[in-house]
VOGU-3710 file (C-alpha; in Angstrom, 3 decimals, decimal comma):
1> mqttfprlll> 23,418/-16,981/21,595  26,290/-19,454/22,689  24,562/-22,760/22,487  23,197/-25,264/20,051  19,793/-26,571/18,697  20,193/-29,898/20,494  21,286/-28,334/23,740  18,339/-25,966/23,799  16,011/-29,146/23,191  17,582/-30,839/26,316
11> dhaakrpdap> 17,441/-27,769/28,421  13,630/-27,597/27,772  13,177/-31,271/28,264  15,135/-30,829/31,895  13,304/-27,829/33,017  9,741/-28,332/31,482  9,341/-31,916/30,597  5,657/-32,063/30,411  5,177/-28,815/28,788  3,898/-28,990/25,073
21> alrekeygiw> 6,553/-28,679/22,549  4,672/-29,750/19,348  1,150/-30,435/18,190  0,066/-32,309/15,184  -3,452/-32,565/13,744  -4,254/-36,196/12,748  -7,320/-37,423/11,656  -8,958/-34,156/12,801  -7,609/-34,173/16,423  -4,666/-32,351/17,854
31> qtitwselal> -1,832/-34,585/19,032  0,745/-33,163/21,702  4,344/-34,063/21,809  6,020/-32,876/25,086  9,532/-31,485/25,516  10,635/-34,920/27,447  8,975/-37,087/24,514  10,464/-35,065/21,936  14,105/-35,106/23,511  13,741/-39,069/23,616
41> lvrrlacgma> 12,499/-39,432/20,108  15,461/-37,263/18,670  17,906/-39,308/21,104  16,673/-42,517/19,310  16,676/-41,164/15,668  20,210/-39,895/16,354  21,362/-43,271/17,577  19,583/-44,793/14,684  21,217/-42,609/12,188  24,723/-43,171/13,794
51> hagvkrgdhl> 24,374/-46,744/13,413  23,434/-46,113/9,610  26,789/-44,580/9,270  25,777/-40,866/9,665  28,730/-38,842/11,009  29,712/-35,318/11,689  29,844/-33,068/8,545  27,460/-35,325/6,470  24,364/-33,500/4,772  21,026/-35,190/5,329
61> vvvgenrprl> 18,009/-33,803/3,060  14,663/-33,481/4,869  11,464/-33,089/2,565  7,862/-32,833/3,341  5,386/-30,599/5,366  5,873/-29,456/8,771  5,790/-32,795/10,874  7,130/-33,137/14,162  9,233/-36,293/13,108  10,942/-34,209/10,511
71> yaamlaaqsl> 11,544/-31,805/12,893  12,841/-34,392/15,182  15,211/-35,803/12,213  16,662/-32,286/11,737  17,628/-31,961/15,562  18,922/-35,710/15,319  21,295/-34,804/12,633  22,531/-31,840/14,419  23,158/-33,893/17,574  25,433/-35,940/15,328
81> gavpvplyqd> 27,290/-32,815/14,016  25,398/-33,740/10,608  23,775/-30,824/8,459  20,216/-31,050/7,702  19,364/-29,523/4,166  15,575/-28,820/4,022  14,373/-28,786/0,260  10,819/-27,568/-0,863  8,334/-30,427/-0,915  6,328/-29,122/-3,976
91> avaaeyvfpi> 9,352/-29,020/-6,144  9,480/-31,662/-9,146  12,184/-34,517/-8,670  14,591/-32,706/-11,416  14,885/-29,719/-8,907  16,427/-31,789/-6,132  19,304/-33,179/-8,525  21,346/-29,878/-8,096  21,431/-29,539/-4,202  21,799/-33,294/-3,693
101> qnaevgyavv> 24,880/-33,301/-6,198  26,110/-30,052/-4,894  25,995/-30,878/-1,117  26,884/-34,804/-1,805  23,986/-35,681/0,106  24,084/-39,593/1,153  20,895/-39,706/3,359  17,164/-38,415/3,233  14,214/-37,945/5,549  10,996/-37,335/3,675
111> edqeqvdkmi> 7,469/-37,373/4,567  5,432/-39,843/2,651  5,199/-41,897/-0,611  5,221/-38,696/-3,049  8,527/-37,868/-1,811  10,008/-41,214/-1,902  9,069/-41,784/-5,309  11,029/-38,346/-6,181  14,098/-39,655/-4,166  14,104/-42,763/-6,055
121> evrascpmlg> 13,939/-40,923/-9,182  16,918/-38,778/-8,574  19,040/-41,757/-7,444  20,113/-42,192/-11,186  21,762/-38,802/-10,917  22,505/-39,144/-7,454  24,275/-42,471/-6,537  25,402/-41,449/-3,365  22,154/-41,008/-1,974  22,300/-44,402/-0,231
131> riwyddprgl> 19,589/-44,277/2,655  16,006/-42,810/2,520  13,717/-42,754/5,592  9,973/-42,098/5,391  7,491/-40,780/7,967  4,093/-41,947/6,622  3,989/-45,360/5,351  0,893/-45,416/3,496  1,390/-46,412/-0,094  4,776/-47,948/0,573
141> rnyseaglds> 4,256/-51,485/1,975  5,385/-53,198/-1,346  8,469/-51,156/-1,954  11,646/-53,055/-2,210  13,763/-50,193/-3,048  17,737/-50,740/-1,509  18,162/-48,452/1,449  14,530/-47,414/2,094  13,132/-47,816/5,233  10,699/-46,391/7,794
151> ldalvaagqa> 11,429/-43,675/10,579  9,779/-46,172/13,105  12,471/-48,935/11,940  15,132/-45,898/12,427  13,887/-45,213/15,811  13,681/-49,036/16,906  17,176/-49,579/15,616  18,241/-46,315/17,474  16,746/-47,682/20,624  18,834/-51,000/20,444
161> hdaanaalfd> 21,883/-48,737/19,452  21,608/-46,612/22,302  21,235/-49,165/24,753  24,314/-50,654/23,596  26,035/-47,320/23,499  24,727/-45,374/26,336  27,186/-42,673/26,291  26,855/-42,194/22,400  24,302/-39,463/21,990  25,529/-37,301/25,030
171> devaqcqpqd> 28,851/-37,442/23,751  28,129/-36,276/20,295  25,874/-33,315/21,716  28,766/-32,213/23,949  30,988/-31,928/20,778  28,683/-29,744/18,846  29,691/-26,116/19,091  27,762/-22,825/18,460  30,224/-22,094/15,454  29,559/-25,497/13,791
181> vaalfftsgt> 27,479/-25,608/10,745  23,729/-26,212/11,584  21,851/-25,936/8,362  22,074/-25,510/4,442  19,377/-23,581/2,936  19,420/-23,252/-0,782  18,309/-20,109/-2,299  15,123/-19,669/-4,636  17,481/-19,414/-7,677  15,668/-16,356/-9,319
191> tgnpkgvvht> 18,431/-16,140/-11,651  19,877/-19,560/-12,307  20,940/-22,513/-10,031  20,205/-22,070/-6,392  23,122/-21,363/-4,118  23,533/-23,192/-0,594  23,782/-20,774/2,172  25,670/-21,943/5,061  24,450/-21,123/8,649  25,865/-21,969/11,962
201> hfslldraaa> 24,088/-22,614/15,244  25,111/-19,181/16,452  24,042/-17,248/13,472  20,711/-18,598/13,478  20,194/-18,694/17,244  21,427/-15,281/17,690  19,204/-13,680/15,091  16,137/-15,789/16,677  16,857/-14,595/20,099  17,135/-10,995/18,883
211> garfdklser> 13,867/-11,093/17,455  12,198/-12,738/20,308  13,765/-9,795/22,652  12,287/-7,334/20,197  8,748/-8,559/20,283  8,983/-9,915/23,846  8,218/-13,343/22,778  7,954/-16,176/25,595  7,020/-19,811/26,204  3,368/-18,861/25,915
221> eevlaylppa> 3,459/-18,183/22,062  1,480/-20,380/20,012  2,716/-20,588/16,391  1,043/-22,338/13,231  3,836/-23,818/11,088  2,254/-24,424/7,604  4,747/-22,873/5,098  7,444/-24,839/3,866  10,242/-25,889/6,000  12,943/-25,296/3,318
231> wigqnifsya> 12,394/-21,489/3,434  14,454/-20,055/6,107  11,570/-17,976/7,359  9,686/-20,859/8,242  12,755/-22,371/9,668  13,617/-19,255/12,027  9,848/-18,799/13,172  9,088/-22,574/13,887  12,489/-24,104/14,436  15,030/-21,633/15,944
241> qwlacgyvvn> 12,838/-19,341/17,624  10,561/-22,110/18,876  13,852/-23,684/20,604  15,080/-20,292/21,712  11,737/-19,562/23,409  10,254/-22,817/24,077  6,788/-21,967/22,626  4,139/-24,363/20,972  4,386/-25,101/17,244  1,284/-26,559/15,619
251> cpesaatasi> 1,546/-28,534/12,456  -1,624/-28,550/10,268  -2,939/-31,798/9,094  -2,459/-30,578/5,340  -2,340/-27,251/3,432  -5,952/-27,838/2,421  -6,863/-27,494/6,307  -4,411/-24,688/7,085  -7,369/-21,814/7,252  -9,454/-24,126/9,517
261> dlrevgptyy> -6,441/-25,063/11,847  -5,464/-21,276/12,116  -8,817/-20,654/13,559  -8,726/-23,605/16,162  -5,376/-22,771/17,043  -5,672/-19,080/17,461  -1,980/-18,225/17,211  -0,434/-15,324/19,203  2,369/-14,862/16,856  1,737/-15,338/13,047
271> fapprvfeal> 3,651/-15,142/9,804  2,607/-15,563/6,143  3,661/-14,407/2,877  1,870/-11,555/1,186  -0,366/-13,864/-0,962  -1,722/-15,473/2,076  -2,951/-12,163/3,630  -4,191/-11,161/-0,206  -6,356/-14,520/-0,162  -7,739/-13,747/3,004
281> ltsvtirmed> -8,809/-10,522/2,373  -10,139/-11,789/-0,968  -12,302/-14,316/0,820  -13,543/-11,454/3,063  -14,504/-9,425/-0,084  -16,274/-12,388/-1,732  -18,178/-13,016/1,392  -19,382/-9,309/1,892  -20,371/-9,130/-2,041  -22,509/-12,289/-1,398
291> agwfkrwlfk> -24,109/-10,815/2,046  -27,546/-9,036/2,118  -27,860/-5,430/1,570  -27,714/-4,707/5,476  -24,599/-6,485/6,031  -22,903/-5,061/3,105  -24,125/-1,410/4,193  -22,930/-1,863/7,803  -19,566/-3,313/6,658  -18,815/-0,389/4,446
301> rcmavaervg> -19,786/1,983/7,202  -17,416/0,304/9,862  -14,539/-0,361/7,734  -14,843/3,431/6,633  -14,412/4,274/10,544  -11,689/1,731/10,589  -9,550/3,093/7,837  -9,689/6,625/9,655  -9,273/5,502/13,063  -7,846/1,806/13,341
311> ptlmdgkpva> -4,296/2,517/12,439  -4,088/5,446/14,928  -5,400/3,246/17,579  -2,984/0,543/16,932  -0,261/3,111/17,363  -1,329/3,917/20,859  -1,962/7,759/19,827  -5,103/9,656/21,243  -8,422/9,549/19,157  -11,666/11,639/19,517
321> fgdrlayrlg> -14,103/10,276/22,038  -16,868/9,944/19,268  -14,284/8,122/16,900  -13,308/5,760/19,751  -16,641/4,998/20,503  -17,723/4,365/16,773  -14,554/2,329/16,630  -15,410/-0,130/19,507  -19,188/-0,555/18,300  -17,428/-1,569/14,758
331> dffiygplrn> -15,387/-3,962/16,814  -18,275/-5,480/18,284  -20,279/-5,864/14,925  -17,770/-6,276/12,399  -13,751/-6,324/13,306  -14,001/-8,700/16,398  -16,069/-11,268/14,498  -13,848/-10,770/11,468  -10,700/-11,393/13,269  -12,161/-14,390/14,495
341> tlgfsrvrva> -13,334/-15,707/11,150  -9,780/-15,130/9,933  -8,313/-16,823/12,754  -6,627/-13,653/14,185  -8,314/-13,262/17,741  -5,499/-13,689/19,724  -2,625/-12,572/17,354  -0,274/-10,435/19,217  2,272/-9,795/16,331  1,910/-10,752/12,827
351> ypsveaigpd> 4,495/-10,209/9,841  4,304/-10,772/6,196  7,104/-12,831/5,109  9,060/-13,235/1,970  8,684/-9,695/0,766  7,215/-6,514/1,877  3,321/-6,331/2,024  1,315/-3,743/-0,117  0,498/-0,578/1,595  -3,236/-0,678/1,210
361> lfkfyrsigv> -3,490/-4,415/2,297  -0,933/-3,464/5,436  -3,641/-0,600/6,318  -6,529/-3,029/5,932  -5,459/-5,474/8,723  -4,217/-2,857/11,039  -7,542/-1,106/10,631  -9,313/-4,054/11,933  -6,883/-4,347/15,078  -4,272/-7,087/13,686
371> nlkqlygste> -1,012/-5,738/15,034  0,544/-6,422/11,576  4,027/-5,128/11,189  6,674/-5,229/8,579  10,243/-6,827/8,524  13,409/-7,039/6,467  15,981/-9,841/5,909  16,888/-12,764/3,843  18,159/-16,006/3,741  21,613/-14,780/3,992
381> tavfvclqpd> 20,973/-12,779/6,963  18,776/-15,342/9,119  15,858/-13,238/8,422  16,130/-10,602/11,245  17,663/-7,178/10,074  15,043/-4,761/10,639  11,737/-4,921/12,453  9,035/-2,369/13,165  8,557/-1,473/16,920  5,065/-1,403/18,301
391> hevkadtvgv> 3,447/2,170/17,939  6,096/2,779/15,370  4,428/1,095/12,252  4,729/2,816/8,680  3,213/1,116/5,710  6,270/2,216/3,446  9,093/1,265/5,653  10,497/-2,097/6,988  11,407/-1,143/10,513  14,457/-0,270/12,194
401> piegveikvd> 17,813/-2,178/12,533  17,517/-4,234/15,425  20,017/-5,427/18,042  23,238/-6,531/16,939  22,842/-5,113/13,165  24,663/-2,326/11,376  23,301/-0,702/8,004  24,829/1,352/5,455  24,049/2,506/1,917  26,847/2,610/-0,647
411> dsgellvrsq> 27,249/5,288/-3,424  25,211/3,132/-5,907  22,245/3,161/-3,475  22,636/-0,719/-2,519  22,122/-1,671/1,014  24,638/-3,224/3,005  24,230/-5,032/6,418  26,507/-6,604/9,192  25,423/-8,687/11,966  26,115/-11,843/13,713
421> gllkgyyknd> 23,534/-13,627/11,705  25,344/-13,470/8,326  25,756/-16,634/6,361  29,173/-18,358/6,715  29,368/-18,651/2,946  27,770/-20,269/0,039  28,564/-24,006/0,052  31,282/-24,757/-2,571  31,025/-21,222/-4,087  33,706/-18,998/-3,221
431> aatrevltad> 33,425/-16,801/-6,208  29,802/-16,028/-5,312  30,757/-15,645/-1,392  33,330/-12,969/-2,316  30,668/-11,157/-4,372  28,455/-10,576/-1,459  30,736/-10,457/1,532  33,324/-7,983/2,093  36,613/-8,562/3,931  35,385/-6,480/6,891
441> gwyhtgdagf> 32,102/-8,362/7,336  29,511/-6,181/5,288  26,957/-8,203/3,410  25,808/-6,776/0,024  21,955/-7,365/-0,130  21,349/-6,477/-3,491  18,335/-4,209/-2,460  18,043/-0,621/-2,996  16,873/1,410/0,115  17,718/4,434/2,691
451> ldatghlkii> 17,204/5,243/5,996  14,668/7,760/6,720  14,746/10,664/9,153  13,447/8,577/11,903  15,748/5,749/11,335  13,251/3,498/9,389  14,569/1,536/6,440  12,826/2,035/3,265  13,162/-0,360/0,525  12,608/0,882/-3,096
461> drakdvgrlg> 13,179/-2,647/-4,818  15,771/-5,075/-5,883  18,754/-2,869/-6,962  19,221/-4,667/-10,121  15,483/-4,221/-10,817  15,429/-0,454/-10,270  15,367/1,093/-13,605  14,930/4,361/-15,570  12,399/5,044/-18,193  14,379/5,544/-21,429
471> agpyagamfa> 12,035/8,002/-23,336  8,809/9,823/-23,375  7,465/12,302/-20,973  8,876/10,350/-18,148  12,533/9,847/-19,599  14,796/9,421/-16,755  12,152/8,721/-13,981  12,460/5,953/-11,674  10,948/2,593/-12,734  10,706/0,420/-9,499
481> pkyvenklkf> 8,516/-3,019/-10,789  8,065/-4,587/-7,652  6,262/-1,431/-6,094  3,999/-1,391/-8,949  3,097/-5,198/-8,896  2,415/-4,705/-5,114  -0,067/-2,023/-5,723  -1,763/-3,924/-8,560  -1,821/-7,135/-6,159  -3,812/-5,439/-3,630
491> fpyikeavaf> -7,067/-5,616/-5,541  -8,517/-8,876/-4,989  -9,369/-9,674/-8,436  -5,326/-9,449/-9,348  -3,153/-12,391/-8,197  0,123/-11,760/-9,913  1,383/-8,853/-11,866  4,994/-8,476/-13,746  5,772/-4,944/-14,719  8,251/-4,067/-17,588
501> gdkrdkvcaf> 9,615/-0,591/-18,284  13,436/-0,285/-17,613  14,724/1,745/-20,641  11,496/1,881/-22,456  9,154/4,629/-23,168  6,293/3,655/-20,641  5,461/1,055/-18,347  3,505/-2,047/-19,225  2,347/-5,359/-17,336  1,300/-9,028/-17,629
511> inidfeavgn> -1,607/-9,598/-15,129  -2,907/-12,982/-13,505  -6,431/-12,515/-12,230  -7,352/-14,571/-8,908  -9,558/-17,301/-10,429  -11,683/-17,645/-7,212  -12,377/-13,741/-6,751  -13,185/-13,309/-10,315  -15,188/-16,465/-11,005  -17,201/-15,318/-7,957
521> waerrnlpfa> -17,803/-11,837/-9,357  -18,671/-13,233/-12,762  -21,099/-15,897/-11,226  -22,946/-13,179/-9,587  -23,245/-11,480/-12,887  -24,536/-14,826/-14,779  -21,248/-14,610/-16,922  -20,349/-18,310/-17,974  -17,139/-19,414/-18,133  -15,238/-22,517/-18,801
531> gyadlagkpe> -11,850/-22,328/-16,667  -9,188/-19,704/-16,381  -8,134/-19,096/-19,782  -11,809/-18,338/-20,833  -12,610/-16,221/-17,815  -9,451/-14,610/-18,307  -10,521/-13,791/-21,926  -13,892/-12,229/-21,344  -14,141/-8,461/-22,345  -16,269/-7,727/-18,898
541> vrdlvadcvk> -12,915/-9,368/-17,052  -10,589/-7,084/-18,927  -12,828/-3,958/-18,006  -12,585/-5,138/-14,415  -8,977/-5,202/-14,282  -8,715/-2,111/-16,263  -10,625/-0,127/-13,492  -8,048/-1,609/-11,020  -5,162/-0,439/-13,068  -6,350/3,032/-13,436
551> kvnadlaade> -6,850/3,374/-9,710  -3,381/2,296/-9,283  -2,361/4,959/-11,965  -3,998/7,463/-10,079  -2,313/6,779/-6,691  1,301/6,543/-8,505  0,350/10,166/-10,084  0,224/11,394/-6,558  3,905/10,634/-6,016  6,331/12,860/-8,431
561> rlagcqvsrf> 9,103/10,174/-7,939  6,994/7,212/-9,098  4,464/9,041/-11,294  6,372/7,522/-14,397  5,442/4,082/-13,142  1,764/4,481/-14,416  0,753/1,310/-16,535  -0,231/2,756/-19,856  -0,821/-1,135/-21,494  -1,445/-4,439/-20,063
571> lilhkeldad> -2,730/-8,018/-20,852  -3,961/-10,805/-18,957  -1,952/-13,809/-19,111  -4,065/-17,131/-20,585  -2,359/-19,234/-17,760  -1,613/-18,606/-14,216  2,067/-18,250/-13,427  3,528/-21,436/-11,925  6,501/-22,758/-10,144  6,408/-25,798/-12,077
581> dgeltrtrkv> 6,723/-23,995/-15,093  9,580/-21,921/-13,858  7,884/-18,666/-13,629  7,762/-18,473/-9,975  10,169/-19,701/-7,265  9,217/-22,084/-4,756  8,600/-19,155/-2,122  6,099/-17,639/-4,856  8,400/-14,908/-6,014  7,976/-13,620/-9,749
591> rrgyigekyq> 11,103/-14,569/-11,880  10,703/-11,448/-13,918  13,696/-11,921/-15,979  12,788/-15,414/-17,212  9,004/-14,641/-17,804  10,136/-11,752/-19,886  12,409/-14,100/-21,993  9,616/-16,746/-22,093  6,941/-14,290/-23,122  9,119/-11,956/-25,299
601> llvdalyegk> 6,405/-12,268/-28,127  4,039/-10,704/-25,457  6,359/-8,216/-24,282  7,004/-7,125/-28,060  3,512/-6,830/-28,870  2,898/-4,572/-25,719  5,505/-2,284/-26,950  4,790/-2,299/-30,485  1,221/-0,956/-30,087  -0,797/-4,176/-31,254
611> keqfietavr> -4,153/-4,735/-30,073  -3,824/-8,648/-29,941  -1,343/-11,082/-29,918  -1,581/-15,106/-30,381  0,475/-17,290/-28,069  1,037/-20,814/-27,474  2,691/-21,948/-24,162  4,135/-25,073/-22,782  2,641/-26,305/-19,401  3,375/-29,023/-16,736
621> fedgrtgkva> 0,406/-30,477/-14,972  0,271/-31,437/-11,353  0,365/-35,220/-12,170  3,792/-34,637/-14,247  2,177/-34,500/-17,847  2,716/-31,781/-20,220  0,560/-29,750/-22,782  0,138/-26,702/-24,336  -2,248/-23,610/-23,892  -2,962/-21,468/-26,635
631> atlqiidvqt> -4,971/-17,794/-26,865  -5,387/-14,834/-28,542  -4,601/-12,299/-25,951  -6,295/-8,572/-26,131  -3,903/-5,626/-25,155  -5,840/-2,993/-23,341  -4,659/0,727/-23,337  -5,299/2,243/-19,778  -5,667/6,075/-18,654  -2,530/7,716/-17,120
641> yptmksaa> -2,618/11,000/-15,163  -0,678/13,808/-14,893  1,772/14,146/-12,174  0,470/15,806/-8,845  3,166/18,152/-8,120  1,798/19,306/-4,867  2,048/15,831/-3,584  5,702/15,844/-3,820
//
């Protein structure tokens, strides 16, 4: 798309001045900002930034939840040729030091007092951070930090500067070119310091437009923006595609109200990480277990019909009259009310983001009439590489290469991609750029996969994570940890899983229980507990999880290629894996290598045949304090099954 983000904004403001562009929920009421109002706000912010010294090529950090004025600040920076650098709002201050130093950031726009405090804290390490502007003034009245001011003050300064320099804004926007740098996204850093991924206006908008054409998106869509703006998926869906299509982006009041806001908005275009879809299913499971016997019976009967018929209907294939009638009755009594409760009544297209969703979870949503599809992409590819066409949806693929994308698999099995949406490079890291970008424009994804006979892409795992069992009855068999982990996480009682097995004689796993789901299960059985560690250590809970693991093993045994991935032993961790403790990335991806090193004592215990192991772990609490959690963990042996050769 040969344009820029600011020009798209001005186009919408000229053609549809009174149409809603953004909505924000404040004090329980949705407030609307039109395209013309947004354009005026961006103009004043840009002029205010110019007055403060922001110039072409400068970097400006943006930290906070999805807020209209933070979106406007990004557009204002881009209007001047400056580069917004969104960072994760839930990161601790120390995590901001590397990106701010690496990008030589001099300016920051943040949401509230919490983020202001973090910026002030990092100033000792980042003296170049001269100006900080905040959106929400609560708690900041008595702050006297040098260079700290409100966005209101910036807007007022911009209005005065615009009046004195009427041509400034339009001239700056006219200078912006599609190949100019539009944004800098820092990767989640699963194996070390994050890398700054440089994207242009063209690369982001080209992929945004290609994805919009694929799913026939228009200005009539409604989107709920509640994921971190620092994650490129949120940036594509709620920023790049928003400006490419002109649809409405709705910003929830807070993360705590997101599920309520989801039902109020009724989005037509929805995206969420697998953990959100898992959490929604967990809430449904809990509610059904608490329901009366008749509702439980009706739910089970209707879901049996849905699982048999629903996906076929979603794919537009013929279904027998009796099954179609039974499904319509189920839709009236169960599926329709369930979609409404979840907030999915109007969803036309839904995608799991961050990573592929488990096949069983995928099947559940399609069974109840939600058009959930898979996609494939990354920060470096501006998200859109493969998408699943309507009526060609498969649980075990991530779709077909879309317009403008070429795919090939090298001799090692690694997937390579070439498209207009590739990164320009890693910021100040030419060596890393050369590792992933070839001279003829191919990007090394680091994923292992292949195209099946129908042209759909199958992703096995990260290429570096796919291994082989080293001994025992399955010596040499493929080990795909993420595949195993996703199957385990389908169960509502399992929140996270970390599988080990490469070059070993069997597969073992760490498991985090879902505290809400297991806590509800325990309460209904009058099983007392005092917090996560106590609940995780209950023998009854170990038996509950062991039953889930056995079911996964039975499924794996049906696939000759993955039968060796059956989990032989597991333990339930005494604490939840946490991004603040370095165990997860800010996008909730498991840092498997770090976890293996941090809990080497537990890994050794699993493979040495021990029945229990004492562990003491340092943790960081939400208020910044640190402490230790200690427990003696029981190690459970699980039944495995012989390979079902006939299923191969």
